[in-house]
N, C-alpha and C positions, 0 to 999 in steps of 0.2 A: 485516414484520420483515426487515431486511437482515442477511445473514450476511457476516461479515468474517473472513478468515483472515490472521493476522499471522505474520511470521517469529519463530522462537524467541526471539531477543534482545529483540524488542518485546513478546512475551507476558511474558517475565520482567520487563521494565521496568514493564509495566502490571499485573503480578501476576494474570494470567489464564491459564487453560489451555484449549486447544481453540479452537473458533470463538467469536467475539464476535457477539452478536445485538443489533442496534440498531433503534430506531424512528427513522425519518427523516421530517421534515416537508417537504412540497413535492415538487418534482421530484427524482427519484433520479439524482444526478450524482456525479462524483468529489468535487467540492467539498462537496456536502451530506452525503455519507457521511463524509468526513474531518472536517467540522465536528462532526457528531454523535459521531464516535469521540473527537475531542479534547475535546469537552465532557464526555463520560462518563469519559474517562481523561486528565485534564490533564497527566499526566507525559509523554504522547506528543507534546505540543505542541513543535514544533521538531525532532522526531526523524524525521518523515515528510516534512514540508515546512517551508520557512523561516517563522520567526515573523512577519515583516513582509510579505514579498511573497506568501506562500502558494504559492510555487513548489515543485514536487517536488524533493526532495534528489537529487543526482546518482546515487547508488548505490541508489535505490529505484525499483522498477517496479510497475506496476499491471496485473493481469490479470483477465479475466472471460470465461467461455464460450470458453476456449482462445484468446483473443485478447489481444495486448499493447496495452493502452490507455494506455500511459505517455505517448505524445506527443499524445493526444487533448486537446481543450479540457477544462479542469476543469468547465466548465458544460455539456458535452455529456451528454445523457441516457445512462445506463448501459443495457445490454441488458435486455429485459423479464424474462428469466430471473433476473437479479439483483434487479430491482425486486419480483418476486413471491416471492423467497426460494428458488427452485428451485436456483439456482447462487450460489456465494459470490463476493464481491469480494475479490481476493487482493492483499495488499501483499507484495512479494517483495524481499528484499535482493539486489542484483546483486553479482556478484563480478568483479573485474578483476585482471589479473595476467598472468603469462606464465612463460616458461622463462628461467632464468638461464643465460646462455651465457658460458663462460670464453673470453676473447679468444684464447687459444692453443689452443683446441679441447679442453681437458680439462674433465671434469665436476667 
């Protein structure tokens, strides 16, 4: 059983609370976990990765075992702790932004 943690907005979209538990066939990779997730919750298709290319969306990151796996190959095996259910695979919404600076130095 693979454990998946979704950010709040995706949990709301999928109408789930807490972790999602999935059965994944074959090797445990980002692609196979996301395929299983999207098959079980079709409303998530396109929210985490592009419909056609299956590329990760720009403001979505993947973590497991305290490592950022966002730039790893989707077909690379996930850590054993994820495969055996000890650790979750985490989908995290990234935040971008900054500070608004007034050109004349006033806030």
